[in-house]
C-alpha positions as CSV (number, residue, x, y, z in Angstrom):
1,M,-47.2,2.4,-134.1
2,K,-47.1,5.7,-132.8
3,L,-50.2,7.5,-132.0
4,R,-49.4,10.7,-133.6
5,K,-49.3,8.5,-136.7
6,I,-52.8,6.8,-136.2
7,V,-54.4,10.1,-135.7
8,A,-52.6,11.3,-138.9
9,D,-53.5,8.5,-141.0
10,N,-57.4,8.6,-139.6
11,V,-57.7,12.5,-140.2
12,R,-56.1,12.2,-143.9
13,G,-58.1,8.8,-144.4
14,F,-61.5,10.4,-143.0
15,R,-60.9,14.0,-144.9
16,N,-60.2,12.4,-148.2
17,N,-63.6,10.0,-147.7
18,K,-65.6,13.3,-147.2
19,G,-64.1,15.1,-150.0
20,L,-62.4,17.5,-148.0
21,S,-58.8,18.9,-149.1
22,Q,-57.0,20.2,-146.4
23,E,-57.7,23.5,-147.1
24,G,-61.6,22.8,-146.7
25,L,-61.0,20.8,-143.3
26,A,-59.1,24.2,-142.2
27,L,-61.2,26.8,-143.2
28,D,-64.7,24.3,-141.7
29,S,-63.1,23.6,-138.1
30,G,-61.4,26.7,-137.7
31,V,-57.7,25.3,-137.8
32,D,-54.9,26.8,-140.1
33,R,-53.8,24.5,-143.1
34,A,-50.6,24.4,-142.9
35,Y,-51.3,23.0,-139.4
36,V,-53.7,20.6,-140.7
37,G,-51.2,19.3,-143.0
38,R,-48.4,19.2,-140.6
39,I,-50.6,16.8,-138.5
40,E,-51.2,14.2,-141.2
41,R,-47.4,14.5,-142.0
42,F,-47.2,13.6,-138.2
43,E,-45.0,16.6,-137.6
44,F,-46.7,17.4,-134.6
45,S,-49.3,16.0,-132.1
46,V,-53.0,17.3,-131.7
47,S,-54.1,18.8,-128.7
48,I,-57.3,17.8,-127.5
49,D,-59.2,20.9,-128.1
50,I,-58.2,20.3,-132.2
51,L,-59.0,16.8,-132.0
52,E,-62.2,17.7,-131.1
53,K,-62.7,20.7,-133.5
54,L,-61.4,18.2,-136.4
55,A,-63.6,15.1,-135.4
56,K,-67.0,17.8,-135.1
57,T,-66.0,18.7,-139.0
58,L,-65.2,15.2,-140.0
59,K,-68.7,14.0,-138.2
60,V,-66.8,11.3,-136.3
61,E,-66.6,10.7,-132.9
62,P,-63.3,11.9,-131.4
63,N,-62.3,8.5,-130.1
64,L,-62.2,7.2,-133.8
65,L,-59.2,9.6,-134.3
66,L,-57.1,7.6,-131.8
67,I,-58.2,4.0,-133.0
68,K,-55.7,2.6,-136.3
69,D,-57.1,2.9,-139.5
70,A,-60.7,3.5,-138.5
71,Y,-61.2,5.9,-141.5
72,K,-61.2,2.5,-143.5
73,H,-64.3,1.2,-141.6
74,S,-66.7,3.8,-142.2
75,A,-69.6,4.7,-144.2
């Protein structure tokens, strides 16, 4: 599985677990909503800076966004 897909699945999964919309995640992290959508559809690879912003907003360690299905194991 491509890392881009793993990141996409984890961003979507953690976002859903937190009850956030794409727009809410985008606003809270200072990232464009369309960009968040493209990340979740794994159309764009995410920069380390954006990854850090998203992880902070999702309240997870950034490395968890790189581990397959990490969102399934979060409380």
